[in-house]
Each structure stands twice: as C-alpha cells, then as structure tokens.
N, C-alpha and C positions, 0 to 999 in steps of 0.2 A: 478536679476540673477535667483532666484527661479522660477519666472514666465517663463523665457525662457527655463530653463532646464525642468521644469514641462511640458511645452507645447511640447517640443521635445519628451520627454518620452511618453506622452499620444498619440502624433501623431504616433510614431513608433508602439505602442501597438494597436492603432485603425487600422493602416494599416495592422498589423498582423491579426487582427480580420476580416478585409475585404478581404484580399488575403490569402487563405488557405496555399499556399506554403510558404509564409513568416512566417505565424503563426506557421507552423510545425517546421520551422528552429529555431524559437525563443524558442520554448518549454516552460520551466518553466519561462524563462525570459519575456515572453509576459505578464502574469498577474502581475509579479513583477514590470515591467516597467510601466504598467498601474496603479498599486497602488501607486507607488512612484510618478508618474506624477500627479495623482489626489491629493495626499498629498501635493506636492509642490505647486500646483495651489491653494489649500485651504490656505496654508501658505501665498502665495503671495496675495491672496484676503484679508486676514486679515491684512497684512502689508500695502497694497495699500490703504485701507480705512483710515488709519491714515494720509496719505499724501495728500488726496483730500481736498483742502481747499475751493474751490469755490462752491457756491450753485448750479451752473449750472451742475457740474459733480457729485454732491452728489447723492448717491444711498440710498434709505430708509434703515434704520437699519434692519428691518425685512427681506428685500430682500437679504441683504448681509449675514445675519445669515442663511437663507434658502440655499443660494448658497454654503456657507461653509459647512453646514450640509450635503448637497447632495454630495459634493466632498469628505468629510471625510467618509461618508457611502459607496460610490463607492470604495474608497481606502481600507476600511475594507473588502468589498466583494472580491476585488482583492487579498488581503492578504489570505483569506480563500481559494481562488482558487489556489494560489501559493502553500500553504501547501498541498492541496489535490493532485495536480500534483506531487509534490515532494514525497509524500507518495506512490503514484502509481509507480513512477519510482524506488524508493528504494525497494518496494515490488517485482517488476519484477526482479530486479537485484539479490535480495536474493533468489528468487525462482529458477532462473537460476543457481545460485551457488549451491543450494541444489540438483538440478537435476544432475549437473555435478559430484558431489561427492557421489552420491547414491551408486555406485559400491564399494566404500570404507567404507560405513556405516556398522555397525555391522549386521551380519546375525542373524535371530531370528528363533528359533524352539519353537512351542507352543504345550504343552500337555494339552488337554482339557477333562473334564468329559463328556461334551455334544458337539454335532456338532455345530460349530461356523458359518458355512455357508460362509466361506471365499473362494473367487475364484478370480483368476486374472492370468495374464501372468507369469508363473513360479511358482505359488503356488500349492503345492501338499498336499493332505490329505491322511493319511493312518490310517487304523484301527489297534489298539493295541489289539492283541488277547491273551494277558496274563491274566489268570484268576484272579490273585491276584493284578493286576494293578489298581491303583486309577484312572488312566486316560484311556479313551477309544480311543481318536483320537490324531494324531500327525500331525501338520501343519508345513511345511517347505517352503522355497522359499520366505521368507519375509525379509525385511530390516527395521531396526529401524530408523525412521525419527526424532522423538523427544519423550522425556518423560516429562510429566508435572504432578506433584503430584502423584496420583495413576492411571494415564492413560498413555497408550503407543500409539503413532501414528505410524502405520506400513504401508509400501508400498510393493507391490509385487516386486519380484526380477527384473523382466523385465518391470517395470513401465514405461509408456510413458505419456508425458504431455497431449496429446489429448484424450487418451483412458483409462487412469489409474484411479484407485480408491484408496482412503486411508482408513485404518481401524483404529478405535479407540477402544482399549480394556481397560477395567478397571481391575486393579490388584486385585486378590482375590483367595480364596481357590479352586475355580473351574477351574483355569488354572495355569500352570507353564510355565515360559518363560526361555529359555536358549539363551544366547547371545554369538556369536563367532565373534571375530575381525579377519578379514583376513589380512594377510601380514603385 
C-alpha cells in the first residue's frame, strides 16, 4: 500500500515539476506530495526488504540503506521546500492585508529637532518658526505600520506597493510623535 501511494504521489509531483502549468496549480501541494511520496517509498523499501526471502532477489544491505537514505533526504528537502512556499504565501497574504488597511491606520505627526529627510507621496515637512520651540520641523502625511520596542515603522499616507518606502524611526528625545486614529 505504501509503495503504491508513494509512487502515485511522487509521480504527480514529478509531473508537476516537468509541466509548469500543473506545478503552478499544485502550489504548495507539489513539494508536499513529493516529500510524502519519497517518505512512503522509503518506508516501503524498508518493509519490502524484510519480505524478500530468496537470494536471487536479495539486494545488498548497503544498497538498501543508501536508497533509503536518499529517499529520506529527498523527503526532507521537499519538507523544507514546502515550508518555504507556505511562508512566502502567508507573507504575501499578510502584506496585502496591511496594504488594504493602511487608510485606517493611525496618522502620525512627527516633531523633530533636526531634518529627518523623509519624503514620499503625501509626506509634508514644515518649518516651526517659534523661537522657544524645542522642535524645528513638523512632518505630516504618515501612517503607523508597526511599533516594535523603541522603533516605529511609518509609511507615507499615499504609499503604493511598487513605489513606496518605509521609514524606521527610533524613539528618543530628538523627536516627538503624535498619533491620531481616524473615524
């Protein structure tokens, strides 16, 4: 049973590797079926060796071990491939979700002692001309993407996936951040 299921899975996966259209449709299932197929073939190889009783069909022990080792190694490589594809798919889905909710993310205004050289679609910088002001520059048109420890990741208000930049600012005495949640 393991031999036939393993052979079918490996054949489907190898067909997906050979024919790009089939491989694209299989997606993450291609390396998963390849790994499962190789693992089942290794298991069948191990079980089959116990049932071979005649000397005419006996395979040397070293050859059986090498074959099993190769199948297990290929199965592990397919497992890593599967995890990698899954991570890429999950990352793309999360990035699309972040981009879709950007308009509802908190707006950020930055007061800075020195010029921060932030520029992007929708980002504005104004000089603060008050003599007694601790800060000299006001940046607006930014959205908060994420905060991690003492760092803020900001995006321009009109950020676009293909032409946008992200800015990482460290919290400190030289800047002051104000956040506004809209609606």
